[in-house]
N, C-alpha and C positions, 0 to 999 in steps of 0.2 A: 536405592542402592544399584548400584550397575549389574546387568546380567554375568561380566566375565568377574566383578568381584564377589557376584554370590556365588557362582560355581566355583572361584578358587576358595572362597571363607569355608563355603562345604566340604569341598577335599580336602581343605588344609584340616577341618575341625576333624574329619575321618580319620587322617593321618596320625593328629596325636594322640585319637584317642584308641586306633590303633597299637600304634608304641606306648601309649601308657597301659593297656592293657596286656602287652607282650610285657613288659616291665612287671610289672605285679604278679602275675603268675610264673615268669623268670624266679623272684623271690621265693614267693611262697615254695616251688620247687627245691630252690637253695635249702631254705628253711627246712622242709622233708625230708632233702637229702639229708641236712645235716644231722639232724634228730636221730635219724636209722644209721649214721656214723657213729654218733655218739651211744645207742643200743648196741650196738654190732660191736664196738670197743668194750663196754661193759660185759657183754654177754661171753666175750671172748677172753676176758681177765676171769671173771667169774669162772668158768669153767678151768681154764687153770689154776685157780686156787683151790678151789672144789676139789679136783682129782689129790692136790698136794695136801689141804687140811684133813680129805679122810684118808690118806695113808699115811698121817702122823696119829692120827684119833686112833685108827686101829690098831700101830705099833705101841705107841706112846703113851696115849691115852687122852680123854678130852682137855683137861686143862692143859698139856704141852700143845694142841692142836692149836687152842685160843690162845696163848701164849704165842706162839707164832706168828696169828694173824693178826695181832695188836702189835708184832715189830715187825712186819711187811710195809715195805719203803716201797711202791710203786714207781714214784719219780714223776710224777704227776701231779703238779699243783691243783690244789681243790677237791680231789679223788680221795675219798674218807672210805676207810672199812670197819666192817662193824659184824658181830655173830646175833643172831635174832633168834632165841627159843620158841619153838612153838607152847611147850609143857608149862601149865601154869608153876609146876614145881621148879623150874629151872627157871630164874630170873633171865634177862636179857642182860649183856656184858655191859657195864655203864661205860659211857663215851658222850661223846659231845651232840650225840643225837637222839637225848631221850625220850619217849613216846613211841618208838618204831614198831615197840614190840605189842603193844595195844592196837595194830593196825590184823584189821579181820583178813587175814591171810589165809588162802586154803590150796588147795592144791586137788587135782582131779585125778591124781593116783599116775598121769605120764611121765615117763622115765627122765630124768634130769630137768625139770618143767623149772622155766626162768619169768618171774612177774615183774613189769614195769610201774611204775608209778613217777608220774611228773607233778610238782608241784610248782609254786610261781615260781621261786627260787632254785629250784633242785630236780635231776634228776635221780630217781632212786629205784636201782637192781636188786630183785632178791632172787638169788640162785639156790633153790632148795637143794638140802643135804641129805641123801639117803644113806642111813648107816642099819645092816642087821635088818631089812625089811621095813623099817621106818624111817620119820622124816622127823629128826628130834629139831629142827631150823632152817635157819637160810642164812645165807651168804648175804651182807646187805652193803651193796656201794653204791655210793654217794656222789655226785659232783654237780658244782654249783653251776648254775646255767649263766650266768652275769660272762663269763669269756665267751661262752656260745652266742648269746644272744649280742655281745659290741661284735663280733664279727658277723653277724646277720645284720648290726646296723651298717657296717663299712661296706658290705655286701651290698645292702641296698640303695646307699648313697651312690655306690659307684654304678649301680645297674641304672637308679636316676638318671646321673650325669650322662652315663650312654646313651639312654633314651633322648635326653633332651640332645644331646648334638647330632642323632641322627635323624629325631625332628623336625631340628634345626636346618640340619642338611638338605632333608625332604622338602620342606618349606620353602627353601629358599629357591631351589631347581626348579620347584613345582612355577614359584612367585615368577619366576625367569620366564620360565616355557610357558605358563598361560600368559602372560602379557606378552608374548612376540608370538604366540599361538592363538589365543584368543582375545583378549582385551585390544589390543593393536589393530587386527585386523576387525572386530565389530566397531572400534570407534571409527576406521575407517570408513565402513560401510552406511555407518547411521550420518558421517559427514556428509558422505556420498548421497544419502537420500534425500540430506535436508538440502543440499545444491539442486537436486534433481524437483523439489518441491518447490523451490524457489524459480523453476524454469532454466536451470543452469545445465543441459544433458552435454555438453563438450568437456573435453578431458577422462580418459579412460581410468579406471581404479587396475593399480599395481599391485595385486598380492598374492605372489607367486607361492602358493600351496597347494600339495596335491592331496585334499581333503573336502568336505562338505562347504568349508568356508570359501576355500580357492574358486569353487563352482558357483556358489554365488556370487562371489565379483563378477565372475565370467559372464553368469546370466545376467546380472544389472547391467554391464557394458554393453553386452547384447539388446538387453530392454532400452539403454540411451541410445542405440545407435537407431531401431524401429520406432521409437517415441520420435528423433530427431526427425525422419524419413516420413513420419505420420504429419509433424510438425509443418513441416515443408508443403507438404500436402494439400493440407489444410489451409495453410497460408494463401496457398495458389489458388484452392478452392472456392475462398474466401474473396480474394480480389476479381475472381471473373464473376461470385456471385454478385458482387456489389456492381459490378462493371454493367454485369445483366439486368441487377435492378434498377440502375440509373438510366439503363435505357429503355426499361419499362416505363419509366415516370416519364424520360420525356417523349417517347411515345403517345402517351395517354397526355401528356400536354397539348402535343401537335393534334389529337383526337381531339381535344378541347375547343382545342384554336378552330379547328374545323366548324364547329358546331357553332362558334359564335359570330363565323365569317359573314353568315348573311344579315344576323342583327347588326355587325359593325357596318357591312357594307352600307346600309340602310342609314345606319348614325353617320356616317362619313360622307352619303350622299347630299343630304340639307347643306351643310358646311359648303361644302363643294359646290353646288346650284350659287350659292349666296356670294361664292369668292368669283365665280365664273361672271355673274350677272353683273356684280362690281367692277370688277375687271374691264369689261365690256364697255361698261356704262364712260369709266376712266378713259378709255381708249378711242372713243367716240365721241369725246369732249360734250357729252351730255349732262354731266354734272362739271362743274368750275368752283375753282374758291375752295368757298369752305364748303361746301359739299362734297366735294371732290377727298377733302382732309378726312370730313368724316366716313367715305367710301374706302380709303384707304385703311383705317382703322379699323373697321368693321371686317377686310381681308385678313387684319394681321390679326383679331382676334379669331375668328373663325379657324385662320391656319392653324395660330396656337392649340384651338381646341382639339384639330385632326392631330396634332403632334402629339398631344398628351394622351390621345385614345390608341394611336398607333405604339405609344412608346410603354404603355400597359400593357398592349398585347405583345410587342415583342419582349419585355421583361419577362410576363410568363411565362413564354414560349422557347426562352432561349436555357439552353441545357449549362447546367452551373453544378459547381461542388457543393455540396452543403456548409453553410458559413453562419455561426450563432452570431447573435448579438442584440441588442435593447429593442425589443417591439412591444407593438402597444394592440393587445388583439380587438378592441372597440374599434381602432383607426385600419386595422385589417378587413374587418367584416365591412366597415365603408367603402373599403376600394374595391372590395370583391362585388358588393353590390352595385357600384357604379361600374364595373367592368362587364356585370351579366343585365344591367338593363335594357340593351338591345334586344336581346333572346329572351327576356322575362316579357318585354312588352309583347313581342310578336307571337306568344302563346297566351296571352292574357292575365298574365302574372304578378301580382303584386308583389314586390320586395319591399318589406317593412325591416328597421332596424330599433329594437327598444335601448333605454338610457343603460350604461352600462351599471351593473350590480357588483360594486367592490371595485378593489386594484384592478387592472386590468393588462399591467406593462408583465413582459416577462422575459427570459434570454432564451431566443429560439432562432430558426432560419425564415423570416417570415417570406420567402419564395416557395419554400416549402409547404407552410402551412397554408399562403394564399391557396396553394394547388387543392390542401384537402379540402378548405373552403369552398372554393369553386366546383370542386368534384360533386361535395354534399350538396350545393344549393342546384347545380343544373338537374342532380339526380329527383331532389323537391320538385324543379318546375314540372319533368317530365314524369313525375309521379301523378302531374293534377292536368289530365288532356282537356277539361272542362272551363279551366282557369282557376284561381283562387288565390291566397297568398301564402309566403314564407317568410316567416320571423326568424330575422338574425337576433343574437342576444350575446353578449359576453359579460365577465362578471368573474366571482371568486364564492367561493362553497365548499362545504365541507363535503366529502366524498371517501369511500372506501372503495379501494382498487380491488380488482375480479382474481383469484387465484393465480391466474398466467398475468400479470402486473405486479406483485410482490408483495397485495395486501398490505398494502401502505393505509394509513387512516389522516385524515386531517384536511386542511385547508387545500384546496386546488384550483387555480385557472382554468376558465371552460368558456366556450363557443358553446352555443346551441342553435340548432335552425331546424325548426317547427315548420311542417307543412299541411293543408290540408287535403291530404291525396287520399289514394283507396289502401294504404297501410299494406304489411308485410306480414303474409300467412306462418303459422310455428313452423307450416315443415320449409319452407326458405329460408325464415329466421336463420338457423344455425350454419347456412352456406352463405349468405351475403358476401363475406370477407374471403371467400374463396377466390384464389385469380382463375379468372376467363369464365367465372359463372356468373350469368345475367339472364334474366326477364325478357328485357325489350325486345325488338324485332331486329332481323339482319339487317344491319346500315346504322341501327341506332346506337350502339355500345361495343366496347371489347368485352366488357368483365373485367378491366384491370383495375376501374377508378376507386374502389370501395377497397380493394386488397390493398393498393399502392397507399390509398389515405393511411388506410390501418397499420401499413407498415412504416408510413412516415411518423404517424404518431406514436407508435411504440419504440423508435427512435429516439423520440424526444422524450421518452421515458412516460408515455402518458397511456390511454386507451380512450376508445369510442364506446360509448354504451347507447342502446337502443331502446327505446320506449313506442310501440305500435299498436295501432287497435283499427281493425280491418272496416273499412269504408269512414274514420274519423282523421286518420292521419300517423304520422309520424315524428318524431323528435331524436335525430342524431346531436349526441353533447360529445362534445371532445375535450376529454379532460388533461391537463398538461400540469406539471408538480411546479409546485412554488419556491423548489428551493433555491432556484436559476434568479429567481427577483431578488434575494439578498446579496447574492454574486453581481449581478449587473448593477445595486447599489441606486 
């Protein structure tokens, strides 16, 4: 049940209870007042008749007085009179109410005492008569309570209907006011809260009430305005951050390109020498016929080789927005190995690729992932100043994401880069992904490679795991979710 309904039901129940109690008390007061009126009427009638009865008793005798009593007609229906004697030798006057003389009526000697006895169907009043210092009996006034109770029932019904009408009017008024002042404003506040939860911050809430509900609506409107400003500010800051991150990624790619320049220059030098030599032989007519044709083919092959090297380098260095597409991690490892072979050869490092272990197809940005793999392989090469081997492998395996990766459990695609370098100490390991943190000499690194690699992998919904041993080497494993494989088909 909604709050407004609960409040209205509680208040309405209280009003109904108050009116019911008030009506019941009023009926009881009317009943008590009616009984008092009956007793007062009996007392007034008894005192008047007692005075007349004593006077006739004194002047004309007991029998005359009782005869007068029996013949008295007070003109009130249901009221009966009778003489009741106390003395056993003076039996009660016969009449329609036999047995009343057997009542254990007593007097405490007070002047003109009156005793009331209320039975199930009658009110009986005994007005004690004193004659010559004795109390010979009492004047009995008996009245049926049926008429009184009928009047009380009619009065109860009247009070009940008045209570029902008054409570109904109060309930209707409260329901209308409760809906207008509580129910409808709370519903509008709830709708506004749901819209805020859904991200709809426009459109002020119009509740014209000078109370707590109106104040709450005003504060909610103010909150929406502040949230709108905060959202716009966050969007602007996020856009600037994304641009900065992309600039850092581009700068890191350019830094890696610079590291590769000398190796690639050597890689291009041999084909250029071949092209230059063959072209000179053709130009000086040192070769003719089939030999000239073969030299031209050699020039074309070497030019294609140089073009492919330059294309890979430009594709890696070119700045572009992330663009996911189906790609093969095993093929990505092979391309990165080919790109880094000149740098590895110059450092005396062998780059080896293992056979794929499972399905290596995912949906991702191949250029960004190649940047991650390139940074990890370059770091692996630099970790072996005396030479060694770098092993690249890709496949699918079960994995458990770290707490900051969402704690996913299940199969993930991966690329693992293992080196035979010096390893990473326990003091440095927690900081390897910090921006601008590096252990290399000045000019050897920017400290952005691992940080940007970590950010790219996180943007793809994955994480990077490190397994390292000092003096043995390190393995960086990049895990990527497999959910995008099904989407890629």
